N, C-alpha and C positions, 0 to 999 in steps of 0.2 A: 810447125812441127804435127803429127794427127798420129792420134792415136794406134794409128795401125799403120807411121811411119817408125815409132817406135818401135811395136812387138816387131818391125824388121830389122831395127837396130838391137835385139835381141840376141840374134844370133843364128835363128830358126825362123822354121814355117810354123803358123802357130795351128794344134792339132786337138781335137779331142780333149775333155779330160777324161784324169784314168777310169773314170766311176763316173755316174749320171750325178748332177747336182741342181738341187732351185735357190732362186733368190730372195728370202724372204723381205717381206713388208717392214721395215719401219716409223717408228716414231720418236718422234720428241722426245719421248721419257724413254727409250732406250739410247738415249744420250746423257741420260744421268745417273742410268742401272750401270753404266759401263766404265763411267767415272767411278758411281760408289767400290768395282767390284779391281779395280785399278788402283784405287786409290788401298784398299784389304792384301793387297799386293803388296802394294809397294810398305803397309808395314811389318810385315811374314816376311818379306825378304830382303828387308833393309837395302833395297840397289841406290840408295840415297847416297850411301858410302861411293857408289862408280861412280855417279854423278860427279858430286865436288871434287872425283880426284882425277880427272877429264875437264872439265869443262872449264873450270878454275884458271890452271894453266895452258888455256887455249885462251880465256876469256884476258888471260892477262898480258899474253906476247903477241893478243891484238889491237889490242889498247895499247901498247906500249908504240906498238907499230905508227897508231896513228898519233902519234904526242911527234917523235921522232921525224916523222917520213907526212910533211904536212899535206903536198901537193895526195896523199892519199885520205883526207876529209871526204870529198867528195864521195869515194864506194864504202864509204863504213855502212851508210841505211840500206845499199843491194845488196852487200854479201851479210848482215842480218835479217835481211827480210827473206836473201835468200834461203836461210840456212832452212826454211820451215819444207823447198825442198829435197833438203839430206835428214828433213824426220826421219822421218819411215826408215831411208837407211842406218842414221841413229838411233834408234832405236828397239833397233833390231836383239837385241839384248832382250831386254823389258820386256817384246811378245815371249821373245821362249821361256824366261823363265816362266812365265803369265799360262800357257804352256802347260808344262810338266811338272808346273805346281798342281793345275789340272786335274792332269790324269793323274796326279803321286807320285811321280817321278822328281825329285829330289834334284839332279844332273843335269840340268837346263844346257852344260857340252855333247851332247847324247845326240841333242836334232840335227849338229851338225855332221851327216855322213857328209860321203863323198858327191853323193851323188844330189843332195840340196845344195851342197858347196856348190857347186857349176850355174844353177839357175840364182842362187844367192850372187854370185857373184856379176853375174850379168845386169839383173836388177840395181847391185851396187852402179854399174858399169853406167845406167843409164841414167838414174839419179845423179851424178855427178855429172854428165857430157850434157844435164837439162840447169844443171847448177853456174857450170863453163855458159853455157851460150843466155841465160838470162846476165848474170853478171858484165858480157862483151855486149847483148843492147843496151842493158841497164846504161853502160861507156858511150854508146852510138849517142843516144838519146844525148845522155849530159852536152857532148860533141853536138851538137846540133841544137843548142840550147842555150844552156847558161854557159856553157865551155868560149859555145863563140863569140858569146854577148861582151862589149864592154863597158856597160853599164853599171858605177860604179864598182871596178875591177881593184880597187884598194878597200873595202866595205870586205866586214867579214863572209863566210861567208855562208854559215846563216840569213845574217838581213840580203845578201843579194838570192836566196832561196826566196825569203819570204815577202822581199819589198822589192821587185821587179821584174816583169812579165816575161822572162827569159824564165824566171827562178819560178815562179806559175806552167808556165807551158809544160818548167822540167816536172812540177808536179805531177800534171794531168797525165803526160804523155805517159810516165813514171808509172803511176798506178792504173791506167789500161792496160800498161803494157804491162805487167807485175797480174792484173786478174786475170789473167793472161791465163800466163803460165801458172798461177796457182791451182784454175779449173781442170785442167789438161793436167798438173801431179795429181793432184785427187781423184783423174779418171784414173793414174798408169798405180799408185799408189798405193789407193783403199784398202785393199786386202789386200794387197799381192804378198805383200814380205808375210803377213802372216801368215795366206796360204802355200810355199813351195815350205815351210815352214814346218805343214799340220800333211803336206802331202806328196810324193812323189811324182810332181807334175812339174813342169818348164816352164823358164821365165812364160815363153809366151802365153804358154798357158793361164799362168797367174795373172798375168794385167789382163787377156780377156776375161778372167772371171770379176776382175775388176769393176773393168770398161763396161760391163752387165750390172753390177751390180750398182753403179753410178745414173747407169739410164734408167736401172730400176725405181729408183728410190732419189731422186736428184734433188730435192730439195732436203731430203734428211743430210743426204752427204755433201749439201754447199752449208747448213746449218755444222756438219762436223769441223767442215773446215772454219766458220769461223769459231768455233771452239779453243779449236789447235790456236787458230790465230792469238784470238785472246789469250790463253794460255800461254804462250809464246811470250809473250809483250808482256802480260801482264807478271810473270817471273821473271822477265830478266829490268824492268824497270829498275826497283829496287835492292841496286848494286851485283844482280845476278844469287841475289842470297836467292829469291822464286821458285828457281830456276829449279835447284836442286830439289822442289817436290812437283810442279810442273809436268819437266820432263819424263820422269819415269812413271810421270801418274798416266798422262799421254799412253808411252808406252807399251803399260801396265795394259792399257784402255783398249789397246787396238790388236789385242790379242781375244779379246771379249766382247769386240767389236766383229770381229770378222767370226765367233764362232756361232754369233746369233745369224748371222747376215747370209751365213754359208751353212746349208745343209746338203752333203751328203745325200746320197739314198745307198 
């Protein structure tokens, strides 16, 4: 699925933005700066409490499902990896809090006007669609590789993954396909959610701005994507404890990333 196809999926024909804008060249130092600003927003707004209230119950239900339904085990990694596709949607509130804090307005809910909600809903629909397509694709890859292999059929699942040729085919094909989805997600959602929070623009326009930002700063965007993946993975490893900090910081930082990268005339 190309960025143009996703733009059409937003249900609108791309139009010029409501005001002229420019994309600022970014450096790796900007990543450090926006992360620091994101952490400051976390300390000031204490949005970690929101993460605790939502992430832990969902994680508990997910883990319980894996324990009860063992057939669900092959989909644990695709679902966890696919969470990065939903990250911009999941951290939307954090970006709104950062925007309002920067503007001296403590009420983040005031950002969600009816006009903005339409664009937000369409971006969320695209994010969910990508997440579903990724998991369906991962299921097909599993079925064509490890799922159709009879080698060591009674061995533990992880042993079959790491110790069989079918398992390595699964790893290579899955990682390559996942990389394509990750780059596509970066292009579409890099700054599109903060953009619709900030300006009365359509989902198509926001996606167009995000794609332009990636084309203008490809290496920076890939580095940011690596930071996001590292932050989510590092936060999830210690029993999901770190995610209480990393998820809000990344969400707050996404606003500052947009604010630095896009300049409206």
